[in-house]
N, C-alpha and C positions, 0 to 999 in steps of 0.2 A: 617687518612684515613685507615691505616691498622687495627686500632682498630674497626672502623666502619664495615669493611669487615668481621672481625672475628665475630662481633655481628650479622651481617646479615646472615652469614653461620650458626651460632649457632641457630638463630631463624628459619631458613628454616629447619634445621635438627630436631629441637624440634617439629616444626609444622607437619612434615612428620611422626614423631614417634607418635604424638598425633592422627593423622589421622588413622594410623594402629591400635593404641591401642584401639580406640573406636569401631572397628570392625563393627558389624551389624548396629550400630547407624550411623556410617559414610556412610555405604551403603544406608541406608534409606534416609539420608539427600541428598546424591548425586542423588538418583533416583527421589526425589521430584524436585530437581533443574533441572534434565534432562527434566522432564515434563514441567517446566516453560520455559526452553530454546526451547523445542519442539514447544510450543505454539508461542513463538517469531519467530522461524524459519518458522512455518506454516503461520504466518501473513505475513512474507516477500514473501513467494511463492504465497499466495492467493492474495496479493496486486498486484503482477506481472500479474497474470491471470485476475483479475478484471480490472486493468488498460488497459491491452491489449484488452480485450473483449469490454469494454466501449469505447475505442478509435475507434474500428471498428464500433461500433454502432453510435458513434458521426460522423464518416465519412459519414454515411448514412442519418443522420439528417440534414435537411436544411429547408429553407423557400422559397416559390415561390411568386413572385409578378406578378399578372396578370393585363395587361393594357387594357384600353377601346379600342374598335375597331377604334375609330377616332384618337387614339394616333399615331403620325408619328414615323417612325423608328429612325430618328435622335433625336427625343425627348426621346425615350426609351434609346438610346445609351448615351444620356446626363445624364440620371438617373444612368446608369451603371457606367459612369465615376465618378459621385459624390459618389456612393457607394464604389467604389474601393479605394477612398481616406480616407475612414473611417478606423481608426485603428482596429476596431472590426471585420472588414470583411477580411476573408481569400481568398475568390475567388468569382467572379460573372460571370455567364454564361448567354449569351443572347440566347433565343430560339424564333425564328420567328414563325409566324402563319403557314407558309408552313412546317417548320421543325417539329413543334408540330403535324401537321396533319400526316406527314410521320411516326413519332414515334408512333402515335396512331394506324395507320393502321398496322404497323409492329407488335405491341403488340397484336392486335386482328385479325391477319391473319386467324386464325382457325375459327373465328366466321363469318359465311357467312352473317348472318342477319345484323350485324353492318357494314360490308364491303359494302353490297348492299345499305344500308341506306345512307352511306356517298356518294356513287356514284350518288345517286338521288338528293343530295343537290346541289344547284347552287353556294352557297357561303361556304367558310371555316368557320365552327362554332367555331373553336378553337381560342384562344387569344395568342398574343405574351406575353412572360413572361421573367422574370429574375430569375435565380436560384442562391440563395445566401447561401454561407457557411461561418460561423463565426469561429474564432479561438477557441472559447469556447461556449458551449451550453448556458451558462448564459448570453451571449452577444446578443442573438437573440432578446430579448425584446427591447434593445437599438436601434437595427437596425430597428425593426418594428415601434417603436415610431418615429424614424427619418423620415421614409417614410410617416407615417400617418400625421405628423405635418408640413412637408416641402411644398415648392411650387409645388413639383411634385405630391402631393396627388390628384390633379384634373385629372391627367392622369391615376391614378390607379383605377382599378375596385375592386380588392380583394387581400388581403395579407393572405396567409394560415397559418401564424404564430399563429394566435389566435385560429385556429382549432387544431394545433399541440402543443399548449402551455402546456397542461397537460402532454403530453408525454415527452416533453423536460424538464419540471420541475421535473418529477418523475425520469428521467434519471440522472439529476444532483444530486438529493437528494439521490438516491440509492448508489452512490459511497461514498458520505459523511457518510451515515448510516453504510455502510459496514466497512469503516475505523474506525468509532467510536466504533462499536462492537468489532472489532479486537483489538483495543487499550484497551478497557475495559477488555477483556479476558486476554490480556497480563499483565495488571496491577494487576488483581486478582491473577493470578498464580504466578506472581513475589512476591507479598506480602506473599502468602502462603509459597513459597520457603524461603523467608527471615525469616519467623517465625520458620520454621523447622530448618534452620541453626542456628538461634538465640538460640533456645532451645538445639540444639546439642552442641553448644559451651558452653552454661551454664552448661550442664551436664558434659562436659569435665573439666570445671573450678572447679565444685564441686568435681569431682573425684580426681583432682590434688590440692585440697585446702591446704593440708599439705605442699606439695612441694612449692606452691606459697608463703605460709606463711614464709617458711624458706628463700626463695629468698628475701622477703621483709625485713626480720630481718637482713640479711647480707648487706642490702643497695641497692638492685636492684631497679632501677627506674620503674615507671609505664609503660613506653614505653618498657622496657626490658621484663616485665612480659606479656604485651599485645601482643608483636610481634609474638610469636609462634602461638597464637590463630588466629590472623589475617592471618597468612600464611596458617593455617588449613582451614579457610574459603575460601581463594583464591584457595586452592587445590580443594575444593568441586566444585567451579565454573569452574576451568580449566578442570578437569576430566569430568564434566557434558557436557562441550562444545564439547569435543572429542567424547563422547558417542552419543551426539545429531547429530553431523555431520555424524557419521557413520550410524545412524538409517535412516537418510534422503536418503542415497544412494539407498537401495532397494525400499523405498517408492516412490521416484521420478522416478525410473526406471519403476515401475509398473504403476504409474499415468501419465507418459509421453505421451503415445499415446492417452489416454483419454483426456488429457488437450488440445491436438490439435483438437481432434474430437468434443469436446463439447464447447470449448472456442475459437477455431480458432487459437490457439497458444499463446505463444511459447511452445515448448516441455519442460516440467518441468525438465526432466533429462538432456537435453542439457543445460538448464539454470543453473542447479546445477553444472555441470562440468565446464562450462565456467566462473562461478562466485564463484567457490569453496572457494578460499582464502578469498574473500570479505565476504562471508556468514560465514565462520569459524571465521574470525576476529570479526564480529559483535557478534556472539554467545559467543566467548571467552571473549571479553570485558564485555558483559552483565553478563556472569556467574561470572567472577572475581569480578565485581563491587557488585553484589548481595551478594556474599560470604564475601567480605571485609566489606561492610557496616553493614551487620547483625552481623558479629563477632565483629566489632568495638563497636557497640552499646552494645552487650552482655558484653564485657570486661570492658567497661566504667562503666556499672552499677555495676559490681562486685567490681571494684576498689574504688567505692564510699562507699562500706560497711565498 
C-alpha cells in the first residue's frame, strides 16, 4: 500500500511538471477543452430554459370536446368520468352552455356589435364542452382516438384536436430537435478537445522520449510510464472545469433578466447559484474524463511502438 502511494504521488508530481513544462501547448489544450466544457454547460442551461418554456406552452395546449345540443348534462358528465380514468389524462374540466356563453360575453365585452347580436338571440348558440389536458403532448392523439371510437362518439359534435394536431406535433418535435442539436454540438466539441489533448500528450511524449526510454531500460512498467501523462490529461480537464464555471458567472448574471423576460423563467443566474456544485461536478467529471481518455489513447499508442 505504501509503495502504491509513493507511485501515485510520483505520478501526480511528474504530471504537474509535464503540464508546466509544455507551457503554451498546455494553455492551448486547456483553452480548447474550456470551449468544449462551455458548450456542455451551455447545453445544460439551454435545456433548463427550453424545458421551462415548453412546459409553460404545454400548460396552454389542450383539446376541447364539443357536444351536440341534444346531449344531456349527465351524459356529458359520464364522458368526463370516463376520461378522468384514462392514464393519459391529467385534468378534465366541464364547461356548460351557460358558462361558455358568460365567458364569451366577458371576452368580447368591448365589442358592442357581438354583445347586441347575442342579446337578440332567443337560444344560446354555444355548446357544452369538456376541456382536456394530457400529461404529455404526445398523448392527445390517444385521447382523441378514444373519444372518436367509443360509445360516446354519438354525443360529440367536434373534437378540436385535429385542428390543433399540427401545432401539438411541432411543439413535441421542437424539444426533441433542440436536444438533438445540443447533443450534436457537445459531441463535436468534445471530439475536438480530445484530439487536441491527444496531440498535446503525443508532443509531450516525443519531448520526453529519451527519459521514457531510460525508464523502460531500468524496468519501469507500462503503467508507471503512462501514469504521469494520464495525470497531465486529467489536469487539463480539471483546470478547464474551474475556468468554465468561472466564465459562466458573469454570463449568467448578464443573461438572467433576459431569460425571465423572453422565456418566462427561471432566472439563469439564480439557477447557476442554486445548482453551482452540481454544475461544477458535471463539468469537472466531463473534463477529467475527456483528458484521461485522450491521454490514455495517446500513451497506449506510444507504448506499442
